[in-house]
C-alpha positions, 0 to 999 in steps of 0.5 A: 331906531330900536326900542330895546327897553320896551321890548325888554318890558314884555319879557322881563320876568322870563329874562330876569329869572333866566339870568339869575339862574345862570348866576346861581349855577355859574355855568357861564360858558357852554351851560344848559341854556346855550345847548337849549337855545341851540336845540330850539333854534335848530327846530325853528329853522328846520336845520340839522346844526346850529353852532353858537359863537361869540358874534356874527362876524366870527360866525361868518369867518368861521364858516369860511374856515370850515370850508377850507377855503385857501388864500387867493380863493375868490369869494364873491359878495355884494358891494352894498352891505356892511363891512363885516361881510368883506372883512372876514374874506380879507382877514383870511387872505382870500380875494373879495370880489365885489359885485353890484346889487339889484335896484329894487331889493338892494340885494346881490344881482345874480347877473353880476355874480355870474359875470364875476366868476373866474377859475379862482372863484370858490364861494358866493356870499349873498347877504339878506340885506335889511331882512329880505332874502336874496334871490336864492333860487337863481344864486343856488343855480349858479353855484351848482353850475360852477361848483361853488359854495353858497354862504348865506350872511343872515345877520339881518334876515333871521325869521324870514322865508324864501319861497322857491318857484315850486312852492317849496318854502324855507327859512333863510339861513337854511338855504345854502351850504352854510350860513351865519347870523348875528345876535347884536342887540338891534337885530330881530333876534338880539341878545344883550351883548354880542352873539352869533351862530353858524348854520348847516345841514352838512354833518362833517362840516358841522363837526369841523366847525364845532372844533374851530369855535373851541380852539380846534378842540373836540377833546380837552387839550387835544387840538385837531384843527386850527381854531378860534375862541368864539363861544356864546355865553350862557347869559346871552343864550338865556336872553335869546331863548326867551326871545326866540318864541316871540320872533315871529310875532316880533317880525309880524309887528315890524311888517305891520309897521312897514305897511303903515309907512308904505300906506303913508308914503303912497303917492309921494313921487320923491319916496320909493318904499321898500319892494319885495322880491316875491310874487307880492306886489307890496306888503300884504298880510300874508307876506313873510319874505321880508322881516324888515330889520331896516325900513329903508326908503329911496329918496329922489329929487331931494337932498337926502343928507338935508332930510337926515338933518331935518329928522334929526332937528325933530328928534327922529332917529334915522340911519343911512345904510350905507353911505360909502360903497365897499369898493370905495372904502380905503381898506378894500380899494382895488384896481380890479374894480371899475366904477362902471360896474357899480351903477346901482350901488353908487346911486343908492349910497346917495339916496337911501335913508332908513327910518325907525323900525322895531317891535314897539313902534306905534301909530302915533310915532309912525304918524309923526315920522311919516308927516315929518318926512313928507313935510321935507320932500314935498316942500 
């Protein structure tokens, strides 16, 4: 699914030199590479504050801690996403409110958000699923109307852009009150272990979060807030600093692969290729709204699970993201949920399949993958 070895070959010298420097200086925690990466990412995103941390799940939890959300406060998020998004809500004793997603982009449905808001609602967590920004203009309008926080889960969308109706363009992660991301190795910007970060333009909030990530300390052994131990180590920062200047080219390579996939699948009735939510009708050369963390198809009229087996038989990696809705997961089952409120999610879990997507995909691989898929769905 992801060719990390091939990507490493292109940055091998820089990465090796940087890691060796960390080893030589022994600055493993909060060393110069962490600060340099933080500054570089702030410039890239156009955001005032990047606070690195240990992983993406921590980043989302710390963002909520920084907002001082209280037990029982309701947080609305998508039913169709990875469990980490709802996991941190539950860990903080907040009340997760899961809502359905849009059938085309798979992102959280603003109409479902509005319907779910109560007097206890305090925040919305839109997930930029598979690399495409949620409908942030509509979500921000809803949040302003109801005085809610917007916490972007940007774990899959880093490097993507969102264009507002007035033509203004901003990076994902710089759209809400606060955002989180993951640097897990398979992400578009991934390190060689675990890593994450929180983004915000709010000075006071950034100050609070800097304390939270370091045991609540601003001065050694002075614990001013309740905190955690969540820091990005210098070796991971060195890897990320080597990769960041290449992020746009990495994302363009993914878009190029997606265009080739789309061309190959055009006209196949059983296959629905990814849809972008902007004015683009497809994936044009100038489209930058989708970074294709995953290339996810919907297949209709065929057995999706049998397709998975067919691809596995031909040694083609694939993934089902996600096979079970969050509202049906044992840990998050709740009598508040009605199956009738999740028609899109309940259908998607039966139809979606993700194909290999990474910066090193070549034409021969794409040709083999697409022909193998088409062979199955048209037989």
